[in-house]
All heavy atoms as TSV, in Angstrom:
chain	resi	resn	atom	element	x	y	z
A	1	MET	N	N	2.205	18.358	-0.349
A	1	MET	CA	C	2.623	16.948	-0.431
A	1	MET	C	C	1.633	16.193	0.466
A	1	MET	O	O	1.274	16.595	1.609
A	1	MET	CB	C	3.964	16.691	0.098
A	1	MET	CG	C	4.532	15.390	-0.161
A	1	MET	SD	S	4.706	15.096	-1.943
A	1	MET	CE	C	6.311	14.825	-2.290
A	2	VAL	N	N	1.038	15.036	0.091
A	2	VAL	CA	C	0.091	14.140	0.778
A	2	VAL	C	C	0.876	12.890	1.338
A	2	VAL	O	O	1.502	12.308	0.475
A	2	VAL	CB	C	-1.018	13.785	0.045
A	2	VAL	CG1	C	-2.035	12.981	0.615
A	2	VAL	CG2	C	-1.777	15.235	-0.456
A	3	THR	N	N	0.794	12.569	2.469
A	3	THR	CA	C	1.202	11.307	3.056
A	3	THR	C	C	-0.034	10.408	3.407
A	3	THR	O	O	-0.886	11.034	4.020
A	3	THR	CB	C	2.141	11.544	4.379
A	3	THR	OG1	O	3.181	12.432	3.987
A	3	THR	CG2	C	2.618	10.268	4.875
A	4	ALA	N	N	0.066	9.294	3.050
A	4	ALA	CA	C	-1.018	8.279	3.307
A	4	ALA	C	C	-0.374	6.963	3.592
A	4	ALA	O	O	0.778	6.657	3.299
A	4	ALA	CB	C	-1.911	8.220	2.089
A	5	TYR	N	N	-1.317	6.113	4.293
A	5	TYR	CA	C	-0.807	4.765	4.688
A	5	TYR	C	C	-1.854	3.802	4.150
A	5	TYR	O	O	-3.064	3.962	4.412
A	5	TYR	CB	C	-0.643	4.674	6.201
A	5	TYR	CG	C	0.373	5.600	6.749
A	5	TYR	CD1	C	0.025	6.967	7.139
A	5	TYR	CD2	C	1.656	5.163	6.800
A	5	TYR	CE1	C	0.984	7.741	7.625
A	5	TYR	CE2	C	2.607	6.014	7.265
A	5	TYR	CZ	C	2.240	7.297	7.575
A	5	TYR	OH	O	3.277	8.185	8.215
A	6	VAL	N	N	-1.462	2.809	3.460
A	6	VAL	CA	C	-2.325	1.759	2.889
A	6	VAL	C	C	-2.086	0.494	3.681
A	6	VAL	O	O	-1.037	-0.067	3.608
A	6	VAL	CB	C	-2.119	1.530	1.352
A	6	VAL	CG1	C	-3.216	0.538	0.964
A	6	VAL	CG2	C	-2.262	2.922	0.604
A	7	MET	N	N	-3.070	0.059	4.388
A	7	MET	CA	C	-3.238	-1.203	5.185
A	7	MET	C	C	-3.568	-2.296	4.185
A	7	MET	O	O	-4.631	-2.179	3.568
A	7	MET	CB	C	-4.048	-1.190	6.212
A	7	MET	CG	C	-3.904	0.091	7.244
A	7	MET	SD	S	-2.299	0.146	7.818
A	7	MET	CE	C	-2.157	1.944	8.160
A	8	VAL	N	N	-2.766	-3.334	3.986
A	8	VAL	CA	C	-2.938	-4.393	3.038
A	8	VAL	C	C	-3.079	-5.602	3.791
A	8	VAL	O	O	-2.222	-6.166	4.489
A	8	VAL	CB	C	-1.737	-4.411	2.044
A	8	VAL	CG1	C	-2.032	-5.434	0.886
A	8	VAL	CG2	C	-1.617	-3.019	1.294
A	9	LYS	N	N	-4.077	-6.386	3.479
A	9	LYS	CA	C	-4.402	-7.674	3.940
A	9	LYS	C	C	-4.158	-8.643	2.591
A	9	LYS	O	O	-4.804	-8.538	1.606
A	9	LYS	CB	C	-5.655	-7.970	4.516
A	9	LYS	CG	C	-5.855	-9.315	5.090
A	9	LYS	CD	C	-7.079	-9.347	6.038
A	9	LYS	CE	C	-7.303	-10.609	6.675
A	9	LYS	NZ	N	-6.409	-11.031	7.633
A	10	ALA	N	N	-3.210	-9.635	2.781
A	10	ALA	CA	C	-2.901	-10.602	1.635
A	10	ALA	C	C	-3.629	-11.929	1.765
A	10	ALA	O	O	-3.936	-12.304	2.871
A	10	ALA	CB	C	-1.429	-10.724	1.626
A	11	ALA	N	N	-3.897	-12.533	0.624
A	11	ALA	CA	C	-4.511	-13.846	0.606
A	11	ALA	C	C	-3.449	-14.937	0.348
A	11	ALA	O	O	-3.910	-16.105	0.021
A	11	ALA	CB	C	-5.515	-13.810	-0.412
A	12	THR	N	N	-2.166	-14.674	0.493
A	12	THR	CA	C	-1.209	-15.583	0.361
A	12	THR	C	C	-0.023	-15.383	1.408
A	12	THR	O	O	0.125	-14.313	1.896
A	12	THR	CB	C	-0.536	-15.395	-1.067
A	12	THR	OG1	O	0.400	-16.424	-1.264
A	12	THR	CG2	C	-0.011	-14.183	-1.352
A	13	GLY	N	N	0.822	-16.381	1.554
A	13	GLY	CA	C	1.943	-16.267	2.405
A	13	GLY	C	C	3.206	-15.743	1.643
A	13	GLY	O	O	4.275	-15.770	2.234
A	14	ASP	N	N	3.130	-15.510	0.403
A	14	ASP	CA	C	4.303	-15.172	-0.401
A	14	ASP	C	C	4.670	-13.719	-0.144
A	14	ASP	O	O	4.522	-12.812	-1.013
A	14	ASP	CB	C	3.969	-15.282	-1.971
A	14	ASP	CG	C	5.148	-15.393	-2.764
A	14	ASP	OD1	O	6.270	-15.123	-2.244
A	14	ASP	OD2	O	5.041	-15.641	-3.915
A	15	VAL	N	N	5.226	-13.427	0.980
A	15	VAL	CA	C	5.437	-12.087	1.570
A	15	VAL	C	C	6.387	-11.244	0.609
A	15	VAL	O	O	6.126	-10.120	0.382
A	15	VAL	CB	C	5.930	-12.271	3.047
A	15	VAL	CG1	C	6.371	-10.806	3.587
A	15	VAL	CG2	C	4.902	-12.745	3.873
A	16	ASP	N	N	7.532	-11.872	0.286
A	16	ASP	CA	C	8.574	-11.121	-0.325
A	16	ASP	C	C	8.173	-10.718	-1.715
A	16	ASP	O	O	8.405	-9.662	-2.216
A	16	ASP	CB	C	9.772	-11.946	-0.422
A	16	ASP	CG	C	10.396	-12.266	0.911
A	16	ASP	OD1	O	10.309	-11.396	1.816
A	16	ASP	OD2	O	11.095	-13.312	1.040
A	17	ARG	N	N	7.296	-11.620	-2.456
A	17	ARG	CA	C	6.876	-11.208	-3.746
A	17	ARG	C	C	5.920	-10.064	-3.671
A	17	ARG	O	O	6.220	-9.062	-4.490
A	17	ARG	CB	C	6.224	-12.413	-4.428
A	17	ARG	CG	C	5.650	-12.126	-5.866
A	17	ARG	CD	C	5.079	-13.270	-6.530
A	17	ARG	NE	N	3.781	-13.662	-5.694
A	17	ARG	CZ	C	2.552	-13.070	-5.691
A	17	ARG	NH1	N	2.300	-12.076	-6.486
A	17	ARG	NH2	N	1.529	-13.573	-5.096
A	18	LEU	N	N	5.023	-10.104	-2.852
A	18	LEU	CA	C	4.022	-9.029	-2.772
A	18	LEU	C	C	4.779	-7.726	-2.373
A	18	LEU	O	O	4.352	-6.567	-2.841
A	18	LEU	CB	C	2.959	-9.356	-1.809
A	18	LEU	CG	C	1.899	-10.377	-2.413
A	18	LEU	CD1	C	0.813	-10.583	-1.383
A	18	LEU	CD2	C	1.213	-9.776	-3.614
A	19	LYS	N	N	5.697	-7.796	-1.391
A	19	LYS	CA	C	6.433	-6.621	-0.876
A	19	LYS	C	C	7.188	-6.040	-2.194
A	19	LYS	O	O	7.122	-4.795	-2.275
A	19	LYS	CB	C	7.335	-6.925	0.135
A	19	LYS	CG	C	8.020	-5.757	0.758
A	19	LYS	CD	C	8.971	-6.197	1.798
A	19	LYS	CE	C	9.697	-4.914	2.303
A	19	LYS	NZ	N	10.510	-5.148	3.523
A	20	SER	N	N	7.874	-6.836	-2.943
A	20	SER	CA	C	8.552	-6.321	-4.138
A	20	SER	C	C	7.653	-5.735	-5.110
A	20	SER	O	O	7.878	-4.549	-5.622
A	20	SER	CB	C	9.326	-7.512	-4.797
A	20	SER	OG	O	10.323	-7.938	-3.984
A	21	GLU	N	N	6.485	-6.370	-5.372
A	21	GLU	CA	C	5.490	-5.743	-6.389
A	21	GLU	C	C	4.933	-4.340	-5.849
A	21	GLU	O	O	4.786	-3.480	-6.680
A	21	GLU	CB	C	4.340	-6.712	-6.558
A	21	GLU	CG	C	4.663	-7.940	-7.325
A	21	GLU	CD	C	3.567	-8.812	-7.523
A	21	GLU	OE1	O	2.383	-8.401	-7.371
A	21	GLU	OE2	O	3.762	-9.989	-7.931
A	22	MET	N	N	4.673	-4.261	-4.547
A	22	MET	CA	C	4.164	-2.982	-4.079
A	22	MET	C	C	5.223	-1.937	-4.040
A	22	MET	O	O	5.006	-0.773	-4.358
A	22	MET	CB	C	3.481	-3.175	-2.703
A	22	MET	CG	C	2.199	-3.840	-2.732
A	22	MET	SD	S	1.395	-4.093	-1.119
A	22	MET	CE	C	2.271	-5.378	-0.422
A	23	SER	N	N	6.481	-2.342	-3.753
A	23	SER	CA	C	7.614	-1.338	-3.653
A	23	SER	C	C	7.882	-0.853	-5.079
A	23	SER	O	O	8.334	0.297	-5.337
A	23	SER	CB	C	8.833	-2.039	-3.201
A	23	SER	OG	O	8.619	-2.384	-1.850
A	24	ALA	N	N	7.563	-1.728	-6.088
A	24	ALA	CA	C	7.918	-1.278	-7.517
A	24	ALA	C	C	6.878	-0.296	-8.174
A	24	ALA	O	O	7.035	0.032	-9.296
A	24	ALA	CB	C	8.024	-2.490	-8.333
A	25	ILE	N	N	5.657	-0.098	-7.480
A	25	ILE	CA	C	4.756	0.819	-7.988
A	25	ILE	C	C	5.278	2.240	-8.140
A	25	ILE	O	O	5.874	2.798	-7.354
A	25	ILE	CB	C	3.473	0.901	-7.113
A	25	ILE	CG1	C	2.818	-0.433	-6.969
A	25	ILE	CG2	C	2.556	1.982	-7.623
A	25	ILE	CD1	C	1.747	-0.567	-5.911
A	26	ASP	N	N	5.256	2.763	-9.372
A	26	ASP	CA	C	5.753	4.117	-9.757
A	26	ASP	C	C	4.944	5.190	-9.070
A	26	ASP	O	O	3.676	5.041	-9.077
A	26	ASP	CB	C	5.875	4.234	-11.219
A	26	ASP	CG	C	7.031	3.423	-11.767
A	26	ASP	OD1	O	7.985	3.205	-11.151
A	26	ASP	OD2	O	6.880	3.199	-12.936
A	27	GLY	N	N	5.540	6.279	-8.626
A	27	GLY	CA	C	4.732	7.436	-8.425
A	27	GLY	C	C	4.609	7.813	-7.019
A	27	GLY	O	O	3.615	8.546	-6.635
A	28	GLY	N	N	5.285	7.197	-6.084
A	28	GLY	CA	C	5.083	7.654	-4.593
A	28	GLY	C	C	5.157	6.726	-3.508
A	28	GLY	O	O	4.953	7.085	-2.272
A	29	VAL	N	N	5.357	5.396	-3.791
A	29	VAL	CA	C	5.462	4.451	-2.662
A	29	VAL	C	C	6.796	4.688	-2.041
A	29	VAL	O	O	7.893	4.555	-2.514
A	29	VAL	CB	C	5.355	2.927	-3.145
A	29	VAL	CG1	C	5.724	2.143	-2.021
A	29	VAL	CG2	C	3.953	2.719	-3.663
A	30	GLU	N	N	6.716	5.229	-0.705
A	30	GLU	CA	C	8.026	5.475	0.025
A	30	GLU	C	C	8.529	4.310	0.731
A	30	GLU	O	O	9.793	4.072	0.772
A	30	GLU	CB	C	7.684	6.631	0.987
A	30	GLU	CG	C	8.930	7.133	1.607
A	30	GLU	CD	C	8.643	8.459	2.393
A	30	GLU	OE1	O	8.423	9.479	1.781
A	30	GLU	OE2	O	8.478	8.344	3.733
A	31	SER	N	N	7.757	3.388	1.284
A	31	SER	CA	C	8.152	2.244	1.917
A	31	SER	C	C	6.960	1.282	2.015
A	31	SER	O	O	5.847	1.509	1.986
A	31	SER	CB	C	8.640	2.519	3.399
A	31	SER	OG	O	7.594	3.012	4.102
A	32	VAL	N	N	7.388	-0.008	2.210
A	32	VAL	CA	C	6.468	-1.134	2.418
A	32	VAL	C	C	6.936	-2.016	3.552
A	32	VAL	O	O	8.131	-2.503	3.627
A	32	VAL	CB	C	6.297	-2.162	1.079
A	32	VAL	CG1	C	5.418	-3.214	1.346
A	32	VAL	CG2	C	6.001	-1.355	-0.093
A	33	SER	N	N	6.225	-2.198	4.628
A	33	SER	CA	C	6.576	-2.800	5.862
A	33	SER	C	C	5.755	-4.015	5.928
A	33	SER	O	O	4.445	-3.937	5.904
A	33	SER	CB	C	6.500	-1.916	6.997
A	33	SER	OG	O	7.346	-0.827	6.979
A	34	VAL	N	N	6.372	-5.217	6.296
A	34	VAL	CA	C	5.645	-6.339	6.653
A	34	VAL	C	C	5.362	-6.240	8.200
A	34	VAL	O	O	6.130	-5.979	8.930
A	34	VAL	CB	C	6.406	-7.564	6.387
A	34	VAL	CG1	C	5.666	-8.843	6.801
A	34	VAL	CG2	C	6.827	-7.706	4.901
A	35	VAL	N	N	4.150	-6.442	8.623
A	35	VAL	CA	C	3.681	-6.249	9.947
A	35	VAL	C	C	2.918	-7.392	10.462
A	35	VAL	O	O	2.388	-8.114	9.777
A	35	VAL	CB	C	2.937	-4.911	10.217
A	35	VAL	CG1	C	3.800	-3.679	9.708
A	35	VAL	CG2	C	1.580	-4.947	9.449
A	36	ALA	N	N	2.786	-7.516	11.774
A	36	ALA	CA	C	2.028	-8.591	12.510
A	36	ALA	C	C	0.675	-7.823	12.964
A	36	ALA	O	O	0.840	-6.659	13.315
A	36	ALA	CB	C	2.756	-9.077	13.681
A	37	GLY	N	N	-0.325	-8.576	12.906
A	37	GLY	CA	C	-1.589	-7.966	13.288
A	37	GLY	C	C	-2.742	-8.286	12.374
A	37	GLY	O	O	-2.665	-9.260	11.605
A	38	ASP	N	N	-3.614	-7.294	12.304
A	38	ASP	CA	C	-4.861	-7.503	11.460
A	38	ASP	C	C	-4.521	-7.321	10.005
A	38	ASP	O	O	-5.286	-7.909	9.138
A	38	ASP	CB	C	-5.915	-6.563	11.851
A	38	ASP	CG	C	-6.569	-6.733	13.233
A	38	ASP	OD1	O	-6.416	-7.971	13.717
A	38	ASP	OD2	O	-7.055	-5.927	13.830
A	39	VAL	N	N	-3.409	-6.714	9.746
A	39	VAL	CA	C	-3.046	-6.515	8.234
A	39	VAL	C	C	-1.716	-7.145	8.089
A	39	VAL	O	O	-0.967	-7.432	9.077
A	39	VAL	CB	C	-3.067	-5.067	7.868
A	39	VAL	CG1	C	-4.534	-4.439	7.892
A	39	VAL	CG2	C	-2.095	-4.257	8.634
A	40	ASP	N	N	-1.263	-7.320	6.851
A	40	ASP	CA	C	0.017	-7.941	6.642
A	40	ASP	C	C	1.153	-6.954	6.142
A	40	ASP	O	O	2.294	-7.186	6.365
A	40	ASP	CB	C	-0.174	-9.015	5.429
A	40	ASP	CG	C	-1.107	-10.057	5.889
A	40	ASP	OD1	O	-0.830	-10.711	6.822
A	40	ASP	OD2	O	-2.185	-10.248	5.142
A	41	TYR	N	N	0.638	-5.862	5.587
A	41	TYR	CA	C	1.635	-4.738	5.119
A	41	TYR	C	C	1.069	-3.438	5.397
A	41	TYR	O	O	-0.120	-3.177	5.469
A	41	TYR	CB	C	1.806	-4.868	3.609
A	41	TYR	CG	C	2.287	-6.120	3.061
A	41	TYR	CD1	C	1.228	-7.079	2.653
A	41	TYR	CD2	C	3.531	-6.367	2.779
A	41	TYR	CE1	C	1.656	-8.316	2.158
A	41	TYR	CE2	C	3.961	-7.684	2.343
A	41	TYR	CZ	C	2.985	-8.586	1.901
A	41	TYR	OH	O	3.317	-9.760	1.320
A	42	ILE	N	N	2.101	-2.451	5.668
A	42	ILE	CA	C	1.747	-1.072	5.706
A	42	ILE	C	C	2.537	-0.365	4.643
A	42	ILE	O	O	3.737	-0.377	4.662
A	42	ILE	CB	C	1.945	-0.426	7.068
A	42	ILE	CG1	C	0.987	-1.158	8.161
A	42	ILE	CG2	C	1.600	1.183	6.998
A	42	ILE	CD1	C	1.330	-0.595	9.512
A	43	VAL	N	N	1.861	0.274	3.721
A	43	VAL	CA	C	2.542	0.886	2.590
A	43	VAL	C	C	2.403	2.533	2.894
A	43	VAL	O	O	1.307	2.994	2.963
A	43	VAL	CB	C	1.914	0.485	1.249
A	43	VAL	CG1	C	2.529	1.320	0.134
A	43	VAL	CG2	C	1.889	-0.951	0.993
A	44	LYS	N	N	3.532	3.109	2.964
A	44	LYS	CA	C	3.616	4.569	3.102
A	44	LYS	C	C	3.653	5.124	1.706
A	44	LYS	O	O	4.628	4.806	0.905
A	44	LYS	CB	C	4.865	4.940	3.952
A	44	LYS	CG	C	4.872	6.498	4.282
A	44	LYS	CD	C	5.980	6.806	5.181
A	44	LYS	CE	C	5.958	8.309	5.552
A	44	LYS	NZ	N	7.102	8.695	6.464
A	45	VAL	N	N	2.844	6.139	1.429
A	45	VAL	CA	C	2.760	6.776	0.226
A	45	VAL	C	C	2.983	8.363	0.510
A	45	VAL	O	O	2.498	8.901	1.356
A	45	VAL	CB	C	1.429	6.487	-0.431
A	45	VAL	CG1	C	1.265	7.332	-1.659
A	45	VAL	CG2	C	1.208	5.001	-0.624
A	46	ARG	N	N	3.740	8.946	-0.474
A	46	ARG	CA	C	3.930	10.337	-0.463
A	46	ARG	C	C	3.930	10.801	-1.946
A	46	ARG	O	O	4.565	10.530	-2.863
A	46	ARG	CB	C	5.298	10.804	0.181
A	46	ARG	CG	C	5.352	10.655	1.683
A	46	ARG	CD	C	6.639	11.113	2.259
A	46	ARG	NE	N	6.941	12.493	1.839
A	46	ARG	CZ	C	6.581	13.619	2.539
A	46	ARG	NH1	N	5.733	13.456	3.641
A	46	ARG	NH2	N	6.873	14.782	2.171
A	47	VAL	N	N	2.681	11.623	-2.088
A	47	VAL	CA	C	2.488	12.093	-3.487
A	47	VAL	C	C	1.916	13.449	-3.383
A	47	VAL	O	O	1.788	14.051	-2.313
A	47	VAL	CB	C	1.296	11.067	-4.095
A	47	VAL	CG1	C	1.899	9.728	-4.412
A	47	VAL	CG2	C	0.124	11.005	-3.100
A	48	ASP	N	N	1.584	14.029	-4.558
A	48	ASP	CA	C	1.135	15.427	-4.679
A	48	ASP	C	C	-0.279	15.642	-4.299
A	48	ASP	O	O	-0.714	16.765	-3.901
A	48	ASP	CB	C	1.441	15.904	-6.071
A	48	ASP	CG	C	2.816	16.011	-6.415
A	48	ASP	OD1	O	3.699	16.245	-5.521
A	48	ASP	OD2	O	3.245	15.837	-7.680
A	49	SER	N	N	-1.110	14.617	-4.538
A	49	SER	CA	C	-2.641	15.004	-4.405
A	49	SER	C	C	-3.325	13.704	-3.902
A	49	SER	O	O	-2.859	12.592	-4.017
A	49	SER	CB	C	-3.334	15.446	-5.661
A	49	SER	OG	O	-3.367	14.371	-6.622
A	50	PRO	N	N	-4.546	13.844	-3.202
A	50	PRO	CA	C	-5.341	12.823	-2.799
A	50	PRO	C	C	-5.697	11.770	-4.042
A	50	PRO	O	O	-5.813	10.561	-3.885
A	50	PRO	CB	C	-6.583	13.429	-2.235
A	50	PRO	CG	C	-6.056	14.745	-1.752
A	50	PRO	CD	C	-4.962	15.214	-2.789
A	51	ALA	N	N	-5.793	12.412	-5.252
A	51	ALA	CA	C	-6.092	11.541	-6.427
A	51	ALA	C	C	-4.999	10.683	-6.641
A	51	ALA	O	O	-5.136	9.485	-7.081
A	51	ALA	CB	C	-6.309	12.454	-7.595
A	52	ASP	N	N	-3.666	10.965	-6.374
A	52	ASP	CA	C	-2.633	10.159	-6.584
A	52	ASP	C	C	-2.626	9.072	-5.551
A	52	ASP	O	O	-2.167	7.866	-5.848
A	52	ASP	CB	C	-1.289	10.942	-6.514
A	52	ASP	CG	C	-1.097	11.878	-7.564
A	52	ASP	OD1	O	-1.664	11.696	-8.752
A	52	ASP	OD2	O	-0.456	12.977	-7.324
A	53	VAL	N	N	-3.089	9.336	-4.352
A	53	VAL	CA	C	-3.131	8.285	-3.310
A	53	VAL	C	C	-4.122	7.231	-3.920
A	53	VAL	O	O	-3.922	6.080	-3.711
A	53	VAL	CB	C	-3.668	8.895	-1.948
A	53	VAL	CG1	C	-3.949	7.818	-1.028
A	53	VAL	CG2	C	-2.586	9.861	-1.327
A	54	LYS	N	N	-5.197	7.764	-4.397
A	54	LYS	CA	C	-6.242	6.825	-4.755
A	54	LYS	C	C	-5.737	5.931	-5.932
A	54	LYS	O	O	-6.054	4.741	-5.922
A	54	LYS	CB	C	-7.428	7.574	-5.464
A	54	LYS	CG	C	-8.600	6.657	-6.015
A	54	LYS	CD	C	-9.740	7.534	-6.544
A	54	LYS	CE	C	-10.821	6.532	-7.112
A	54	LYS	NZ	N	-11.763	7.293	-7.927
A	55	ASP	N	N	-4.954	6.422	-6.792
A	55	ASP	CA	C	-4.328	5.587	-7.977
A	55	ASP	C	C	-3.498	4.555	-7.487
A	55	ASP	O	O	-3.605	3.360	-7.805
A	55	ASP	CB	C	-3.585	6.536	-8.833
A	55	ASP	CG	C	-4.433	7.494	-9.693
A	55	ASP	OD1	O	-5.688	7.220	-9.760
A	55	ASP	OD2	O	-3.905	8.448	-10.235
A	56	ILE	N	N	-2.735	4.854	-6.383
A	56	ILE	CA	C	-1.717	3.820	-5.843
A	56	ILE	C	C	-2.607	2.914	-5.071
A	56	ILE	O	O	-2.290	1.574	-5.243
A	56	ILE	CB	C	-0.709	4.542	-4.962
A	56	ILE	CG1	C	0.344	5.199	-5.976
A	56	ILE	CG2	C	0.088	3.508	-4.169
A	56	ILE	CD1	C	1.393	6.151	-5.113
A	57	ALA	N	N	-3.458	3.335	-4.375
A	57	ALA	CA	C	-4.285	2.314	-3.525
A	57	ALA	C	C	-5.078	1.391	-4.304
A	57	ALA	O	O	-5.127	0.252	-4.177
A	57	ALA	CB	C	-5.326	3.049	-2.609
A	58	THR	N	N	-5.614	1.945	-5.505
A	58	THR	CA	C	-6.307	1.062	-6.423
A	58	THR	C	C	-5.377	0.026	-7.067
A	58	THR	O	O	-5.670	-1.131	-7.247
A	58	THR	CB	C	-7.071	1.862	-7.552
A	58	THR	OG1	O	-7.904	2.831	-6.914
A	58	THR	CG2	C	-7.696	1.096	-8.619
A	59	THR	N	N	-4.193	0.501	-7.481
A	59	THR	CA	C	-3.226	-0.366	-7.995
A	59	THR	C	C	-2.923	-1.527	-7.159
A	59	THR	O	O	-2.930	-2.819	-7.527
A	59	THR	CB	C	-1.974	0.304	-8.424
A	59	THR	OG1	O	-2.232	1.352	-9.415
A	59	THR	CG2	C	-0.839	-0.598	-9.009
A	60	ILE	N	N	-2.654	-1.177	-5.794
A	60	ILE	CA	C	-2.404	-2.324	-4.796
A	60	ILE	C	C	-3.568	-3.286	-4.710
A	60	ILE	O	O	-3.518	-4.445	-4.690
A	60	ILE	CB	C	-2.022	-1.680	-3.474
A	60	ILE	CG1	C	-0.694	-0.949	-3.607
A	60	ILE	CG2	C	-2.073	-2.732	-2.357
A	60	ILE	CD1	C	-0.488	-0.134	-2.369
A	61	HIS	N	N	-4.850	-2.664	-4.515
A	61	HIS	CA	C	-6.039	-3.425	-4.227
A	61	HIS	C	C	-6.274	-4.366	-5.448
A	61	HIS	O	O	-6.772	-5.437	-5.207
A	61	HIS	CB	C	-7.161	-2.526	-4.043
A	61	HIS	CG	C	-8.467	-3.294	-3.626
A	61	HIS	ND1	N	-8.707	-3.540	-2.343
A	61	HIS	CD2	C	-9.485	-3.628	-4.289
A	61	HIS	CE1	C	-9.799	-4.195	-2.160
A	61	HIS	NE2	N	-10.392	-4.248	-3.454
A	62	GLU	N	N	-5.879	-3.967	-6.699
A	62	GLU	CA	C	-6.179	-4.876	-7.842
A	62	GLU	C	C	-5.115	-5.932	-8.142
A	62	GLU	O	O	-5.324	-6.675	-9.017
A	62	GLU	CB	C	-6.410	-3.965	-9.140
A	62	GLU	CG	C	-7.706	-3.164	-9.002
A	62	GLU	CD	C	-7.904	-2.236	-10.168
A	62	GLU	OE1	O	-6.994	-1.989	-10.872
A	62	GLU	OE2	O	-9.042	-1.628	-10.239
A	63	MET	N	N	-4.049	-5.974	-7.255
A	63	MET	CA	C	-2.979	-6.880	-7.449
A	63	MET	C	C	-3.478	-8.300	-7.161
A	63	MET	O	O	-4.386	-8.419	-6.280
A	63	MET	CB	C	-1.780	-6.646	-6.558
A	63	MET	CG	C	-0.998	-5.446	-6.868
A	63	MET	SD	S	0.353	-5.269	-5.782
A	63	MET	CE	C	1.458	-4.134	-6.680
A	64	GLY	N	N	-3.084	-9.359	-7.740
A	64	GLY	CA	C	-3.315	-10.661	-7.422
A	64	GLY	C	C	-2.984	-11.025	-5.916
A	64	GLY	O	O	-1.906	-10.419	-5.498
A	65	ASP	N	N	-3.700	-11.726	-5.287
A	65	ASP	CA	C	-3.401	-12.152	-3.922
A	65	ASP	C	C	-3.640	-11.178	-2.911
A	65	ASP	O	O	-3.158	-11.276	-1.738
A	65	ASP	CB	C	-2.030	-12.764	-3.792
A	65	ASP	CG	C	-1.967	-14.104	-4.603
A	65	ASP	OD1	O	-2.927	-14.893	-4.663
A	65	ASP	OD2	O	-0.833	-14.319	-5.165
A	66	ILE	N	N	-4.231	-9.980	-3.161
A	66	ILE	CA	C	-4.612	-8.992	-2.289
A	66	ILE	C	C	-6.039	-9.179	-1.840
A	66	ILE	O	O	-6.938	-9.154	-2.738
A	66	ILE	CB	C	-4.370	-7.539	-2.772
A	66	ILE	CG1	C	-2.867	-7.309	-3.036
A	66	ILE	CG2	C	-4.822	-6.549	-1.714
A	66	ILE	CD1	C	-1.827	-7.568	-1.968
A	67	GLU	N	N	-6.186	-9.426	-0.548
A	67	GLU	CA	C	-7.597	-9.669	-0.031
A	67	GLU	C	C	-8.352	-8.417	0.145
A	67	GLU	O	O	-9.516	-8.241	-0.046
A	67	GLU	CB	C	-7.508	-10.496	1.256
A	67	GLU	CG	C	-8.836	-10.989	1.722
A	67	GLU	CD	C	-8.659	-11.883	2.877
A	67	GLU	OE1	O	-7.856	-12.875	2.842
A	67	GLU	OE2	O	-9.184	-11.664	3.987
A	68	ASP	N	N	-7.615	-7.390	0.784
A	68	ASP	CA	C	-8.270	-6.199	1.200
A	68	ASP	C	C	-7.406	-4.988	1.360
A	68	ASP	O	O	-6.150	-5.326	1.766
A	68	ASP	CB	C	-9.230	-6.326	2.477
A	68	ASP	CG	C	-10.102	-5.244	2.774
A	68	ASP	OD1	O	-10.618	-4.567	1.839
A	68	ASP	OD2	O	-10.415	-5.041	4.034
A	69	THR	N	N	-7.746	-3.844	1.257
A	69	THR	CA	C	-6.975	-2.580	1.617
A	69	THR	C	C	-7.845	-1.536	2.285
A	69	THR	O	O	-9.000	-1.528	2.077
A	69	THR	CB	C	-6.295	-2.002	0.299
A	69	THR	OG1	O	-7.383	-1.525	-0.495
A	69	THR	CG2	C	-5.473	-3.005	-0.332
A	70	GLN	N	N	-7.055	-0.761	3.126
A	70	GLN	CA	C	-7.789	0.398	3.818
A	70	GLN	C	C	-6.717	1.402	3.698
A	70	GLN	O	O	-5.623	1.208	4.023
A	70	GLN	CB	C	-7.995	0.036	5.257
A	70	GLN	CG	C	-9.102	-1.025	5.479
A	70	GLN	CD	C	-9.481	-1.252	6.956
A	70	GLN	OE1	O	-8.647	-0.823	7.775
A	70	GLN	NE2	N	-10.512	-1.974	7.237
A	71	THR	N	N	-7.168	2.627	3.330
A	71	THR	CA	C	-6.267	3.758	3.045
A	71	THR	C	C	-6.542	4.903	4.146
A	71	THR	O	O	-7.730	5.321	4.263
A	71	THR	CB	C	-6.416	4.268	1.665
A	71	THR	OG1	O	-6.076	3.181	0.689
A	71	THR	CG2	C	-5.421	5.401	1.440
A	72	TYR	N	N	-5.515	5.427	4.688
A	72	TYR	CA	C	-5.600	6.534	5.545
A	72	TYR	C	C	-4.719	7.662	5.130
A	72	TYR	O	O	-3.494	7.441	4.926
A	72	TYR	CB	C	-5.203	6.035	6.980
A	72	TYR	CG	C	-6.069	4.872	7.516
A	72	TYR	CD1	C	-5.666	3.563	7.259
A	72	TYR	CD2	C	-7.211	5.248	8.300
A	72	TYR	CE1	C	-6.413	2.508	7.729
A	72	TYR	CE2	C	-7.964	4.102	8.779
A	72	TYR	CZ	C	-7.584	2.836	8.382
A	72	TYR	OH	O	-8.347	1.815	8.939
A	73	ILE	N	N	-5.252	8.800	5.043
A	73	ILE	CA	C	-4.486	10.034	4.674
A	73	ILE	C	C	-4.166	10.748	6.058
A	73	ILE	O	O	-4.978	11.100	6.828
A	73	ILE	CB	C	-5.282	10.981	3.748
A	73	ILE	CG1	C	-5.465	10.140	2.357
A	73	ILE	CG2	C	-4.568	12.214	3.593
A	73	ILE	CD1	C	-6.266	10.940	1.314
A	74	ALA	N	N	-2.783	11.089	6.208
A	74	ALA	CA	C	-2.357	11.861	7.346
A	74	ALA	C	C	-2.900	13.261	7.271
A	74	ALA	O	O	-2.979	13.860	6.129
A	74	ALA	CB	C	-0.848	11.797	7.329
A	75	MET	N	N	-3.232	13.806	8.370
A	75	MET	CA	C	-3.783	15.125	8.491
A	75	MET	C	C	-2.794	16.112	8.817
A	75	MET	O	O	-3.092	17.403	8.822
A	75	MET	CB	C	-5.013	15.126	9.385
A	75	MET	CG	C	-6.090	14.198	9.058
A	75	MET	SD	S	-6.838	14.495	7.472
A	75	MET	CE	C	-7.737	15.918	7.714
A	76	ASP	N	N	-1.613	15.776	9.206
A	76	ASP	CA	C	-0.635	16.827	9.507
A	76	ASP	C	C	0.675	16.594	8.805
A	76	ASP	O	O	0.934	15.652	8.151
A	76	ASP	CB	C	-0.278	16.832	10.990
A	76	ASP	CG	C	0.258	15.482	11.537
A	76	ASP	OD1	O	0.421	14.490	10.652
A	76	ASP	OD2	O	0.582	15.433	12.693
């Protein structure tokens, strides 16, 4: 099992809508947290492979009103 964290910077203040959209992604989104700081959301992903992480991160990055994403895979 692979655990990863996708840091998401949004280009809109519509926090609830984007949180709902990211939470609804099929295939491994475990949680979406709204955070303060350099990013707006942290999305926790638990999937079978790094390729699955890439698929979810790409889906998030291609959503409307997403400015940037950074993905980190946990090593332990």
